[in-house]
Structures are given as structure tokens and as C-alpha cells.
KESEPA-929898 format. One line per field, with one value per residue (C-alpha): x, y, z; residue number from 1. Coordinates in steps of 0.05 Angstrom, whole numbers, plus 5000, padded with zeros to 4 digits. Layout:
BEGIN
xx	(X_...)
yy	(Y_...)
zz	(Z_...)
pos	(NUM_...)
% end
This chain:
BEGIN
xx	(1534_1464_1453_1450_1397_1423_1405_1355_1314_1272_1212_1252_1290_1227_1197_1256_1251_1177_1186_1241_1216_1216_1252_1257_1297_1343_1346_1381_1380_1339_1281_1261_1219_1259_1268_1293_1359_1344_1394_1375_1399_1457_1510_1557_1503_1484_1519_1517_1552_1605_1624_1651_1686_1726_1700_1751_1717_1736_1769_1815_1832_1848_1892_1933_1958_1964_1952_1916_1887_1953_1971_1899_1887_1955_1952_1876_1845_1834_1866_1933_1968_2027_2058_2119_2129_2081_2054_2050_1984_1976_1957_1896_1864_1806_1788_1841_1809_1821_1782_1786_1724_1688_1739_1738_1674_1661_1591_1565_1598_1650_1720_1764_1831_1890_1906_1879_1872_1918_1884_1912_1901_1941_1884_1836_1857_1846_1819_1764_1739_1690_1691_1723_1682_1719_1668_1699_1638_1600_1537_1537_1475_1458_1522_1540_1605_1608_1675_1678_1724_1700_1697_1727_1670_1688_1641_1660_1666_1616_1646_1578_1597_1669_1733_1806_1873_1936_2007_2058_2130_2176_2233_2235_2219_2147_2102_2027_1975_1900_1838_1764_1701_1630_1567_1497_1449_1374_1393_1427_1493_1553_1627_1685_1756_1819_1891_1956_2016_2086_2142_2203_2255_2215_2239_2253_2199_2247_2284_2352_2374_2375_2418_2362_2370_2334_2285_2213_2171_2097_2045_1972_1912_1848_1780_1715_1647_1593_1521_1460_1390_1340_1266_1202_1208_1270_1335_1378_1454_1507_1583_1632_1705_1762_1835_1893_1962_2026_2083_2150_2146_2195_2179_2192_2258_2319_2362_2439_2437_2398_2332_2267_2244_2226_2280_2295_2260_2285_2233_2175_2114_2042_1978_1920_1853_1791_1721_1667_1597_1534_1466_1417_1346_1316_1243_1200_1142_1100_1112_1143_1171_1236_1257_1322_1343_1417_1454_1530_1587_1662_1712_1786_1836_1909_1959_2024_2087_2141_2190_2164_2090_2060_1985_1920_1866_1798_1746_1674_1621_1548_1505_1431_1406_1335_1331_1273_1269_1207_1200_1148_1153_1193_1223_1202_1217_1160_1172_1221_1215_1231_1224_1245_1262_1303_1298_1316_1348_1419_1441_1514_1550_1625_1660_1735_1778_1852_1894_1966_2009_1990_1915_1851_1807_1741_1694_1627_1598_1526_1497_1430_1413_1352_1365_1327_1351_1306_1323_1288_1303_1274_1299_1375_1374_1382_1377_1395_1381_1400_1390_1410_1394_1447_1449_1516_1525_1567_1568_1495_1452_1471_1429_1470_1455_1483_1460_1481_1457_1476_1467_1475_1496_1499_1500_1573_1582_1557_1574_1555_1556_1555_1563_1544_1563_1589_1604_1644_1662_1729_1724_1741_1807_1829_1819_1843_1901_1958_2013_1978_1911_1889_1831_1825_1806_1748_1697_1712_1664_1666_1631_1648_1635_1653_1647_1663_1653_1658_1666_1655_1684_1675_1666_1741_1758_1739_1761_1741_1759_1737_1754_1734_1741_1733_1733_1749_1742_1781_1806_1833_1902_1959_2019_2091_2113_2185_2196_2172_2190_2121_2070_1998_1927_1911_1862_1879_1834_1821_1842_1828_1837_1832_1836_1840_1833_1839_1831_1840_1829_1841_1832_1873_1852_1831_1900_1927_1899_1927_1905_1927_1904_1930_1911_1935_1923_1932_1921_1939_1917_1896_1906_1980_1996_2028_2014_1971_2017_2016_1983_2025_2014_2021_2008_1985_1990_2005_1993_1997_1967_1981_1946_2000_1959_1909_1963_2009_1992_2039_2022_2067_2049_2087_2064_2086_2082_2107_2141_2101_2112_2109_2101_2054_2112_2133_2205_2210_2198_2209_2228_2187_2182_2166_2158_2153_2111_2105_2062_2075_2017_2018_1959_1980_1908_1845_1841_1916_1950_2025_2047_2103_2093_2147_2137_2183_2230_2271_2282_2260_2267_2237_2196_2121_2116_2163_2219_2198_2233_2206_2224_2262_2248_2193_2172_2133_2111_2051_2006_1931_1884_1809_1763)
yy	(4409_4439_4514_4546_4600_4670_4722_4754_4713_4725_4761_4825_4814_4809_4871_4911_4878_4894_4966_4978_5016_4980_5006_4976_4935_4957_4922_4856_4786_4762_4809_4769_4706_4648_4585_4518_4546_4591_4635_4674_4746_4768_4821_4781_4771_4844_4880_4945_4911_4885_4958_4962_4895_4848_4786_4734_4685_4613_4632_4681_4629_4579_4628_4645_4573_4587_4532_4570_4637_4672_4691_4706_4757_4790_4862_4864_4930_4937_4868_4860_4792_4779_4712_4674_4603_4565_4526_4581_4617_4682_4747_4777_4845_4873_4946_4952_4900_4826_4774_4707_4679_4696_4739_4680_4641_4580_4571_4618_4584_4624_4594_4600_4634_4596_4658_4729_4750_4694_4643_4579_4595_4535_4485_4531_4503_4541_4478_4475_4547_4570_4644_4691_4751_4804_4850_4914_4957_4965_4928_4855_4837_4785_4745_4701_4739_4788_4820_4896_4916_4866_4792_4743_4698_4633_4592_4519_4489_4443_4397_4370_4316_4338_4307_4327_4301_4342_4335_4389_4391_4448_4471_4462_4389_4404_4350_4358_4313_4319_4294_4310_4282_4306_4264_4283_4233_4228_4244_4309_4336_4313_4333_4300_4328_4309_4334_4316_4363_4345_4396_4355_4411_4471_4541_4554_4588_4622_4679_4662_4731_4702_4644_4595_4551_4486_4461_4460_4410_4403_4353_4368_4325_4357_4334_4368_4337_4381_4364_4400_4375_4417_4406_4443_4516_4503_4467_4437_4438_4412_4418_4376_4396_4364_4383_4357_4388_4365_4414_4423_4481_4528_4562_4619_4623_4665_4680_4681_4758_4750_4775_4736_4713_4656_4604_4535_4477_4413_4370_4420_4390_4413_4384_4425_4393_4428_4403_4444_4422_4458_4441_4491_4487_4543_4545_4593_4596_4644_4685_4740_4701_4661_4627_4593_4552_4535_4495_4498_4476_4486_4448_4468_4430_4448_4401_4437_4406_4459_4474_4513_4508_4448_4455_4432_4480_4461_4509_4491_4533_4516_4560_4562_4615_4629_4680_4706_4751_4787_4821_4872_4909_4879_4924_4909_4944_4993_5008_5057_5031_4968_4948_4887_4866_4810_4789_4732_4705_4681_4638_4622_4587_4582_4535_4535_4491_4502_4447_4457_4423_4479_4489_4466_4525_4526_4581_4585_4646_4645_4701_4713_4764_4788_4827_4865_4894_4937_4963_5015_5037_5097_5111_5122_5122_5063_5063_5004_5006_4950_4941_4886_4871_4827_4796_4767_4724_4764_4826_4848_4874_4920_4954_4962_4996_5011_5046_5059_5110_5098_5145_5120_5178_5136_5063_5057_5109_5107_5138_5117_5138_5086_5082_5043_5014_4947_4907_4843_4806_4770_4699_4642_4628_4700_4695_4624_4610_4592_4628_4689_4694_4745_4730_4805_4824_4873_4873_4919_4966_5013_5071_5075_5119_5110_5148_5115_5111_5062_5079_5025_5060_4999_4924_4917_4980_4997_5047_5044_5087_5092_5134_5108_5126_5077_5096_5033_5028_4973_4946_4875_4865_4815_4858_4852_4882_4903_4907_4837_4806_4773_4774_4771_4794_4863_4920_4987_5036_5078_5069_5119_5086_5124_5083_5106_5051_5052_4998_4998_4941_4947_4896_4922_4868_4795_4773_4827_4850_4895_4907_4954_4959_5006_5018_5075_5065_5114_5075_5110_5115_5188_5179_5165_5191_5124_5079_5017_4956_4910_4961_4980_5050_5031_4966_4944_4898_4908_4850_4835_4776_4755_4700_4690_4639_4584_4544_4594_4643_4687_4726_4773_4801_4854_4858_4920_4925_4984_4977_4974_4972_4905_4934_4982_5028_5036_5015_4951_4957_4917_4945_4954_4893_4889_4816_4791_4730_4697_4643_4606_4562_4515_4475_4425_4398_4431_4379_4382_4439_4444_4503_4535_4587_4626_4671_4723_4716_4775_4737_4793_4769_4827_4792_4802_4766_4788_4738_4695_4689_4699_4648_4669_4645_4594_4556_4495_4463_4419_4381_4380_4337_4346_4291)
zz	(5582_5579_5576_5644_5654_5644_5694_5645_5596_5534_5565_5576_5511_5469_5503_5478_5410_5401_5422_5370_5308_5241_5180_5111_5061_5005_4939_4946_4919_4979_4964_4903_4905_4933_4892_4916_4942_5002_5037_5100_5092_5135_5133_5088_5034_5030_4972_5012_5070_5022_5008_5079_5076_5032_4996_4974_4927_4912_4846_4882_4935_4880_4842_4904_4913_4987_5037_5093_5113_5129_5058_5039_5094_5098_5073_5069_5091_5165_5180_5213_5221_5268_5248_5271_5244_5200_5259_5311_5323_5285_5320_5285_5293_5252_5259_5313_5359_5370_5410_5445_5411_5346_5310_5261_5246_5203_5174_5228_5287_5327_5335_5397_5394_5423_5464_5464_5391_5366_5321_5294_5220_5195_5206_5167_5100_5036_5003_5055_5044_4991_5010_5060_5081_5122_5154_5184_5195_5260_5278_5256_5296_5243_5257_5316_5328_5386_5368_5363_5306_5254_5238_5188_5165_5130_5087_5080_5011_4977_4923_4898_4846_4838_4866_4873_4898_4913_4936_4956_4979_4998_5042_5117_5103_5083_5054_5046_5015_5010_4974_4970_4939_4930_4921_4898_4927_4941_5014_4995_4970_5010_5010_5047_5049_5086_5088_5124_5133_5157_5171_5191_5193_5215_5230_5304_5345_5394_5361_5331_5354_5425_5403_5388_5326_5343_5289_5312_5273_5260_5239_5223_5208_5180_5159_5136_5123_5092_5074_5046_5033_4995_5002_4985_5007_5049_5062_5116_5119_5167_5178_5217_5220_5259_5263_5305_5306_5339_5344_5377_5426_5458_5523_5572_5610_5626_5566_5567_5573_5638_5610_5612_5543_5496_5491_5462_5495_5461_5496_5488_5456_5444_5416_5391_5376_5348_5335_5302_5285_5263_5236_5207_5179_5137_5117_5076_5126_5084_5021_5065_5123_5121_5185_5207_5267_5278_5330_5334_5379_5382_5425_5428_5471_5481_5514_5526_5555_5564_5621_5680_5664_5628_5622_5590_5569_5541_5515_5496_5461_5452_5408_5391_5342_5317_5261_5219_5158_5131_5064_5083_5017_4959_4907_4835_4770_4779_4853_4884_4956_4994_5067_5107_5178_5208_5282_5327_5390_5400_5461_5474_5531_5539_5587_5599_5642_5656_5688_5712_5764_5812_5801_5767_5746_5709_5686_5650_5615_5589_5547_5513_5461_5422_5359_5305_5239_5196_5126_5084_5013_4976_4906_4915_4991_5038_5114_5159_5234_5282_5356_5404_5476_5509_5577_5601_5663_5713_5667_5665_5608_5551_5496_5433_5367_5299_5236_5165_5113_5040_4981_4910_4864_4801_4780_4800_4855_4927_4994_5064_5137_5192_5267_5329_5396_5419_5483_5493_5557_5558_5533_5580_5544_5551_5626_5641_5594_5643_5603_5573_5609_5660_5707_5722_5651_5644_5588_5529_5493_5433_5399_5325_5265_5192_5126_5060_4986_4929_4855_4803_4743_4698_4707_4714_4753_4824_4877_4950_5010_5083_5143_5212_5285_5342_5415_5455_5530_5566_5499_5509_5480_5485_5503_5527_5594_5585_5661_5679_5612_5608_5552_5576_5564_5591_5585_5554_5593_5532_5459_5404_5336_5271_5207_5135_5083_5008_4955_4880_4831_4756_4702_4644_4595_4596_4617_4664_4731_4786_4858_4914_4986_5039_5112_5157_5232_5288_5353_5418_5490_5502_5577_5570_5500_5483_5423_5432_5424_5363_5316_5255_5228_5155_5118_5050_4991_4917_4870_4795_4759_4688_4649_4597_4558_4573_4609_4645_4700_4741_4804_4844_4913_4953_5026_5066_5141_5183_5251_5316_5391_5427_5497_5532_5553_5479_5492_5449_5374_5311_5242_5178_5134_5060_5037_4965_4945_4876_4844_4779_4755_4695_4670_4617_4618_4647_4702_4722_4759_4769_4811_4851_4906_4942_5003_5033_4974_4999_5065_5111_5184_5223_5278_5286_5353_5408_5424_5365_5298_5227_5173_5111_5040_5041_4978_4957_4893_4881_4835_4838_4796_4788_4764)
pos	(1_2_3_4_5_6_7_8_9_10_11_12_13_14_15_16_17_18_19_20_21_22_23_24_25_26_27_28_29_30_31_32_33_34_35_36_37_38_39_40_41_42_43_44_45_46_47_48_49_50_51_52_53_54_55_56_57_58_59_60_61_62_63_64_65_66_67_68_69_70_71_72_73_74_75_76_77_78_79_80_81_82_83_84_85_86_87_88_89_90_91_92_93_94_95_96_97_98_99_100_101_102_103_104_105_106_107_108_109_110_111_112_113_114_115_116_117_118_119_120_121_122_123_124_125_126_127_128_129_130_131_132_133_134_135_136_137_138_139_140_141_142_143_144_145_146_147_148_149_150_151_152_153_154_155_156_157_158_159_160_161_162_163_164_165_166_167_168_169_170_171_172_173_174_175_176_177_178_179_180_181_182_183_184_185_186_187_188_189_190_191_192_193_194_195_196_197_198_199_200_201_202_203_204_205_206_207_208_209_210_211_212_213_214_215_216_217_218_219_220_221_222_223_224_225_226_227_228_229_230_231_232_233_234_235_236_237_238_239_240_241_242_243_244_245_246_247_248_249_250_251_252_253_254_255_256_257_258_259_260_261_262_263_264_265_266_267_268_269_270_271_272_273_274_275_276_277_278_279_280_281_282_283_284_285_286_287_288_289_290_291_292_293_294_295_296_297_298_299_300_301_302_303_304_305_306_307_308_309_310_311_312_313_314_315_316_317_318_319_320_321_322_323_324_325_326_327_328_329_330_331_332_333_334_335_336_337_338_339_340_341_342_343_344_345_346_347_348_349_350_351_352_353_354_355_356_357_358_359_360_361_362_363_364_365_366_367_368_369_370_371_372_373_374_375_376_377_378_379_380_381_382_383_384_385_386_387_388_389_390_391_392_393_394_395_396_397_398_399_400_401_402_403_404_405_406_407_408_409_410_411_412_413_414_415_416_417_418_419_420_421_422_423_424_425_426_427_428_429_430_431_432_433_434_435_436_437_438_439_440_441_442_443_444_445_446_447_448_449_450_451_452_453_454_455_456_457_458_459_460_461_462_463_464_465_466_467_468_469_470_471_472_473_474_475_476_477_478_479_480_481_482_483_484_485_486_487_488_489_490_491_492_493_494_495_496_497_498_499_500_501_502_503_504_505_506_507_508_509_510_511_512_513_514_515_516_517_518_519_520_521_522_523_524_525_526_527_528_529_530_531_532_533_534_535_536_537_538_539_540_541_542_543_544_545_546_547_548_549_550_551_552_553_554_555_556_557_558_559_560_561_562_563_564_565_566_567_568_569_570_571_572_573_574_575_576_577_578_579_580_581_582_583_584_585_586_587_588_589_590_591_592_593_594_595_596_597_598_599_600_601_602_603_604_605_606_607_608_609_610_611_612_613_614_615_616_617_618_619_620_621_622_623_624_625_626_627)
% end
């Protein structure tokens, strides 16, 4: 489907862009001369931005031996996950907010949620990911995501001339197999990966507390194709991802106690299919001008066959993004100042279609945006200023801004102040989903402020702390109504969210490393005095990693999650849940990996999704070969 014209187009957008004052660039890797490999600067590549976020590198993903993003993100600062079974979508909030589109991106392309704030993290395989970048600060004008509390950016993996094969098996009748291969050719570097997962005796979706014990099974097919071609003063890259899942589903109904809730549906069945494609060209146009043009698309289709309301929902996203970066003044060894600017235009169109036995509904939302980021650095000070002019079909125009001031007190110690505004219309899936959607949703907005500091005591020791306040208006949440018994998308007229985050990482020696993260969240509606649903006050993660020798490695993780309210009236609540994970890794040869991972070893069943269960001890063992 071609882009429809938004109600305002680039003339007005560029006027605002040209009138915005320039700033300047801090010291970064991009400010140096660019060789064959060119990377357009964005928030995730800026070391100062990393201070307000979390970077999970490939070596950490590999060491975790997890299969998808659930275990990687659980307990990270500012991120809350609400998970039921392995196949069920996971509720995700970052900075206290969720989103129907763009809370998770892959190679710069926003992904659809299955329902409001609930993403299918199982198809986002750990083997497919090179890096996870969790951005929690305000702004983000240089990313395609429009979410307000933060974004989880994923970078797909490039195997180059390497190859691997793996096989895993575990309880709940779990079997997984996968392989990948990279090629370096005159036509570029190419990678192809594929995996298949079968769960033949899966944990029930509907809560066993309500008398539900039927096994709900799951099958998943995944593939990723990645290519990159470097040429003189530039490069082109492309991504194609496909996933198809088949799962047994439970559904809504009246429980034996007479209440409305989630119950066994022996014939319930669902299919979820996702396509993602992107192509991007970057070119060094002059010595101080780097340009980039990216096209991306996402297609998500859900076919659900459950009692009462079988349905099909299809969501499409088309995206075109033009971005430019100028090094106006590059910092060298004899200079104390730097200055740069990045600007561009971002066009997105969503189209959703919901088909049930009662109705056929469709909706299209087109948006256009012009953005400018300017960075200035002078000795130990850095100032970043961003502005964005957005025009949304049916929701009008908005001028947004953000800024950040950083002061470096020493080589390892820095503090920052940041703040800004944001605006997000509800995505088409949040409005049209037959079970959980709400066509009356209003757009949400936010004003945020943050203060933080990072102390690099030594190469192996780091402390980081932030305090933030976000004032959300019409915050979009997925909440339970205890009176009607229904869970649906809704607006919270006003939500005040305070967050205090702390992180500590200590490498004691070459073989022993410890990490601790903790997040305190106070999320309440000042108009009612009630807590905002699905926001835990306390959560965190403590982990220990030991490299016993060249062959053996042990890792222990303790995840802690406080209780939270499921409903807006604060009458239905779960209980706190500590959960223990462990990994044992043995490498008899450098190219062979034998491993065993266990999750929730203490078998804590406190639910994280209302009316759903939470599986007990889960474990799997595997072998991976590299060649």
C-alpha cells in the first residue's frame, strides 16, 4: 500500500527544522575520519547515551545460554517483564510506559506488539541478535521508535565467514534445533540463520488455580537473512526476518466459581506470523556530511480460533527515513571543542485490519516527522539538544523537544541532567484488537526529567545511578477491570512515575565477576491516589559468573520482582516473586559448547499475567558447534 499524504507535509516541517538553533558534538567515535566501515551516529552509538541505558553485547548473550529476550531483559534497570508461558506474549514496560508499536525495534524498524505492550519475545531469538541496547532516557529523535518511556533496540547478527549448528532439549517436551552460516563474497557479506522449536507438553496458559491443567503446546519456525556491501565512502545493508508460530490457546469464559476469566479451551489454536524487511544505504557525501536512506516494513498477522470470539488481525507498517550527520567541528588532540548536527525526515504508515464473525474493521494512520539533533562539547561539558516536529493523521501536529547536559568530573566520573517531552498516538493494534483493543483510546504524552551519574572506578568496576520523574497524560495501559472481569487497553488520565535505578558491576579477577541492578518505581494516578496497574515497586537482578578454567563456566542469577496490582481499582494483586536461574557451560574443545540452563529453580508460581499461570522449574541442555 503506498503512503497516503499526511495532513501536513515537509514544507512546514523544514521551516521548523531550519529555524531551530544549532549546537555541537561531543567526542565520539563518529567524529573521527570514517574508513570503509561507516556507521551513522544515533543514540545507541553515543557513549554518553549509553550512560542512561543498558548495552548487552554478543559475548554476554552467548554466556547467558538463553534462547530469547525474556531472560536477557528480566531485571534490567527500568524494564519490567510480565510473562506467563514460554509461548505467550510478554508484557513489556520501559520507563513505566509500554506501546503497541516500536517499543522493540530490529535494525531500526519498529515491531508490532501482539496486544498493548505485550510483545512476542520468543521469536526474537538470542542467536539472531548481535547487541541489545535498552534506551531509557528521553528524546530518541534519532531512532524510528515513537515510544515515550524508552526503547529496546536490537541489532541483528552478522556471521561473516563463520558457521554454527545447535540442538537443545528440556522439560515440557522441548526440542530446539538451529544452524547458521556466513559468506564473504564479492557481492558483500551474507548471513543466513534458521531455527525450529517444538514444545509438545507445554505449561497451561489458563491458571491452574482456576482448575486448568491442560497442556498448551507450541511450534515456532524462524529465519534471518542479513547482508552488507561496503563500497568507496559508503555501504549498503539489508535484513529479512520471518517467524511463524503455532500455539494451543485458552480463552475467556465463565469459571466454575461464576467469575469471568481465562479458562481451558481444548480446541483453541493460534497462528502468529511476522515479516520484517529493511534496506539502508549510507554514503559519505563530503568530508563532513554523512547521509543515510532507509526503507523498512513490518507485517504481523494473528489467526486466533478460540471459543466466543475467533478472529484475524493483520498489522502493516511502512517506513521511509532520511538521515544526515554533519561534523561541523571535529575534536582532535589539540582541541577542546566539538560540534555536530544530525537532521532528517521520518515517514511511517500503519494499517490494521481486524476480522471477526461480527465485523470487519480497518484503520490507517500516517505520520510524518522532521527532526534535528545538535551536540556541543567544550572541555568537560557536553550539551545535546533535540527537536522534532510531528504531524499525525487524525491527531494533528506536535512540537517536541529534549535536552541533556553532561559534566565529566574526571576520566571515570560523570553526571548528567536530561529532560524533554513526547507524544504518541495509539497504534492500530491497540485500537482494533478484538479481545484487548479499545477504539476509544486517546494519544498519550509525557514530560520527563532525569538526573544521573556514572562512576568508572577501574576497568572492571562501575557504579551507575539515576533518578527520573515522568508526568504522563492519558498513559495507555493494558489493565484488568475487576467489575467486568475483562482485560483491555485503557487510558490513565494522569500518571506520575518516579524511578530510582542503581547498577553495580565488579570484576574481582580474571575468573570472577558480579553484577547487581535494582529499580524502584512509584507509579500512581494523582487524581485518584491509586497505583497504576502492572508496575512493580521493586525489582532487580543479582548475578555471579565464574570462569573455573578454560573449559568450565558457572553463572547464577537471582531475579527479584515485587507484587503489583492487576486492576485499576487496586483490588486484585499478585505476590512478590524471587526466581533463581543457573547456567553450567563446558567447552571440551574451543569449537564445541555443552551447556545446561535452569530457570525458576525455586519453582515460584506467582502469576505475572492475571488469570494466567507461571511455569515452575524449567531446564534445557544443549550442544553447539562452531566451524
